[in-house]
N, C-alpha and C positions, 0 to 999 in steps of 0.2 A: 632262468629264474632259479634262485637258490631255494632250498627247502624252507628257510626262514621267511623269505619274501612270499612264498606260496602260502605259508601258514597265516601271515598277516593279511594277505589278500583275501583268503577264504574266511577269516574271522570278520573282516569288515563286510564281506558279502553276506554273511549269515547274521550280521547285526551285533556281533560281539564287539567289545572294545569300549572306548569312552562314549558316554552318552552324547547325543547331538546337542549342539548349542541352541538354546531356545531363541527364536527370532520373533521380535515384536515389531510390527509395522506401525509407524506413526506418521501422520501427515506432516509435511514440511512446515506448514503454517503454524501448527501446534508447537513445534520445536523452536521455530524462529522468533515467535513473539516474546518469550521470556528472555532470549538472548538480546534482542533489540532493546528491550526495556532496561536490561542490566547495563548495556553500553550507552544508554541515553539516546538511542537513535529512533525511538518510537515516534517522537514528534516529527522527525524527518520523513518517516514513512507516511504519516498523515499529510504532510506538506506535499509530497509527491503525488499522492492520490487526489488531493484537492486540486492541484494545478492541472492534472490530467483530465479532471472532470469538468473543467471550465467550458470547453466547447459544447459539451452535451447539455449543459444547463442554460447557456445564454444563446445558443444558436450560431449558425455559421457567419451571419453578417456581423453581429456584435463581436464574435471571436476574432474575425478578421481585422477589426479595428481596435482591439484591446488585447492585453496579455497579462495574466496573473504573474506577479514577480516573486512574491514570497508570502509565507504564512508564518507569522511570529506572534506568540502569546495570544493566539485566537484572532488576530487581525490579519485579514487577507488584503494585501496591497496589490492593486491592479493599475497597470500603466495603460493610458488611453491615448490614441493617436490624434484625435480631433476634438475640439471643444464641443461641437454639437453632439457627438457620441458621448462625451463626458457628461453633458447635461442630461441626455436621455438615460444613461445608466444610473446616474446619481439620483435623479428626481423620480424617474418612472419605474425602473427595473430593480433598484437596489433591494427593496424589501422582498420581492419575489425571488431574486437570486439568493439572498441570505436564507430565506425559508427553504429553498431547494437544497442548499448545502447542509443546513441543519437537519433536514429530514434524512439526508443521505449519510452524513457522518456524525451526527449528534450535535447538541447545542454547545458543547465545550470545545469542539475542534475549531469551528468558525463562529466567532461571536460578533464580528463586525467586518464590514468591507469598506475600504478607502480607495477612492479613484484619484489618480494623479495624471496630469498631462505630461 
């Protein structure tokens, strides 16, 4: 070790030299939300969350016979496998499912649900 290297090492050890770079920790979600909005991807994030929440809101049986396809302009389009399940979802459960989505994600994210065979 040369005398110059020794001096630099001792200066750093003693706290001399350039001041440390301040580090500010931020949550990834706080940084990601403005970037997604700027790229126009915030709606896609809502769509992914809504599609993932389907099974939890309708239960295992109805989720096994239906599948949410897309969320576009506040309208959730759901594909249903059987006419009887379509009738049950459309006539009996539609208002309850819509209320569950609106309670979870807000009234602007899911405004309507349409079921298709």
